[in-house]
N, C-alpha and C positions, 0 to 999 in steps of 0.2 A: 285288810292291811296288805301291802304288797312286799312283804319281807322276802329277800333274795331273789327279786325278779328285776335284774338289771338290763335285760335286752327288751327293747321296744318291738314288739312283734308286727307292728304296722298293719295289723288286721290281715296278715297273709300267713300261708304255711311256710315252713323253713325253706323249702326248695325255691319257691317263688320270692321270698325275701332275699336269699342269697343271689339269685339271678337279677333281681332288681338293683341291688347294691353294686354288683359287679358291673352292670350296665351303665349305672349312674357314674362309677369311678372311671370307667372308660371314657365316657362323654366328657367328664371334667378334666381328665388328662389331656384328651385330644383338643378340646375347646378352651381350656383354662378357666372357663366360667360357665355355670349353669344356673337356671332359675328352678326352684323346687319349692316344696312345702317346708315348713320349719321341722316337723318331726322327722322327715326323710333326711334333711340335711344334718340334723343331730345324730341320726344313725349313720350316716355316711362318714362322718368325721373320725370316729373310732375305727372304722373299717379301712379307711384310705391312708391315714397318717402312718401306721406301722409299715405299710408297704412303700411309702415314700422313704422312711428311715432305712428300710431293708434295701432300697435301690441306691443308697449312697455307696454301698459296697458292691462293686460290679463283678460279680462271680457268677460262674455257672449255676451254682446252687441257688443264689439269691434270685437270679433270673427265672429259675423254675419255680421257686416258691411264689414269686409274684405273678407269674403266668397262671399258676394253679388258681389264684384268686381272681385274676382279671379275665381270663380265657380270651384275650384279644392280642395277637402278636403286635399289631401297630401301636396299641396303647402301651404295651410293655416296652417296646423300643422306644417310644416318646418319652416315657418315664425315665429310663436309664440314659438317654442321649441328651435330652433337653432339660428336664426338670431336676434331676439328681445333681448335675454340676452347679446349677444356680442356687440350690438350697443346701449346698454341701456345708457352709459354715453355720447354718441355723440349727439350734439344738432341738427344735420341735415347734409345734404350732404353725404348720404349713398352710392351713386353710383358714379363711376368713368367711364368716357368715354375716350378711348385711340384710337387714330386714327392709322390705320393699312395700309393704302395706298388706291388704287383704284381697283375696280372690273374689271376683264378682259373683260367681255361681254359688258358693257355699261358704264364703267368708273364711276360708282357710288362710292362715298366716303364710305369706310367701316370702321367700328369701333369695338371695343371690349368694351362691357359694363360689369362691374363687381362690386361687393360689395367691399367697401374699406377695411372693416376688415377681408375680407376672402382672400386676396391675401397673400399667404404664402411666396412667393419669396420676396416681398417688405418688409414684416415683419421681415424676416429672415435677410435681408441685413441690416436693421437698428440696429438689435440686435448685428450682428457681428461688426458693426462699432463701437458701444459704447463699446464692450469688448476689442477691439483693442486699443482703447484710453486709457483705464484704465492700460492696460498691458504695453503700452510704457511709461506711466508716471512713473510706479513703477520701471521699469528697468533703466530709466534715472536717477531717484533720487538715486538708488543704486550706479551707477558708479560715481556720482558726490560727494558722501559722504566719499571721502577717507580722507581729513584732519579732524583733531579731532575738529576743530572749527565748521565745516559744519555738524557734526554728530547730534547735537540737532536740527538744521533747517530741517534735512531730516526726523527726528521722528515726528515733529510737524504736518505735513500733515497726518501722519499715525493715529495720535490721533483724528483728526477731521473726518477721514473716518469712515463709519460703522464698526461694529465688524466684519462682514463677510470678509471685505477687508483688515482688519488690520493684520492677519496673513500672507497674501500673500504679504504684503508690507515689512514685517520685515525680 
């Protein structure tokens, strides 16, 4: 039984494991996305997420604490300058693990680890979906507003909409 064994040792000694997690965290911070095995990704998540939370408070002490884990001044600077402001309103869950399949050589489960707020494709698709909904609504209301009795009903939602959308609805 594996009682009280929370750390996945990943088949390495502690110094090798710490160095590997530090290097993976630096690569992820600099490139915003890395491909690795599922076991390493699951070990990386609890290693890096507290550092991202620590980077939200930009003080000398928090920079030194993060640098003691990462051991790379460029990754530390990137974390505090770019990533921390973008995830400032997020309460946690900064990383996303996406399964990509199995590795050909040893059939290890491969995953893609990325920052949630830095996936441009996902952010663009949500913005496009919202824009299409508003366009369809305004077109549908224009075509339904043919009788004179329904004209005031079609103008009522336009009054509730923000000023930026009102000219497009009229």
